C-alpha positions, 0 to 999 in steps of 0.5 A: 712319912714325908719323902723328899728327894732321896730322904724320908722323914720318920712320922714318929720322931721326925728323923731324916733317913735315906729313902731306901731304909726300912726302919728309922735310924733314930727310933727304929720305926718302920718306914714305908715307901711310896710307889715312886720310891721303889726306883730308889731300891734299884739305885741302892742295889736292894733288888737282888734275888734272894738265895732261894731265887738264885739259879739252881744247879743240877747234880751234873753241874756240881760234878763238873764244877767240883772235879778239882776237888780230886786234889784233896786225895793227893794234895791234903790240906793245900790240895783241898783248899785249892780244890774248894777255891776252884769249886767256888769259882766254877759255880760262880762261872756256871751261874753266869749268863755266858755261853756254855762253851765259855763256861766249859773252857773256863771250868777246865782252866780254873781246875788246871790252874788249881792243879798248877798252883798245887804243883808249884806248892809241892815243888817249893815245899820239897825244895 
């Protein structure tokens, strides 16, 4: 394997591949990176944590993020969809690095926004 710039040459077939590729595009041979090439992984965005390394959420955090799911009880399919979307947004907010006060305010804002959208749908349907 030869590395030049941001390209790696496969030792089996001679194909030039981007240095952050794990296997040759042409023959599928495994490419190895020199120690200096690991900075290329950072540039390519490949050093993201795996799901098992992601921040774990407590049961209380799931309860706080999932309160908009009460829309399922009164809103049926539309309410459930809006509640699930609000839950997904709230979990992303919870896993962020912002202060806890902002997380709580955004959590409430997202939940009440889901309720407002559900009320709008209810009004439009009943019209």
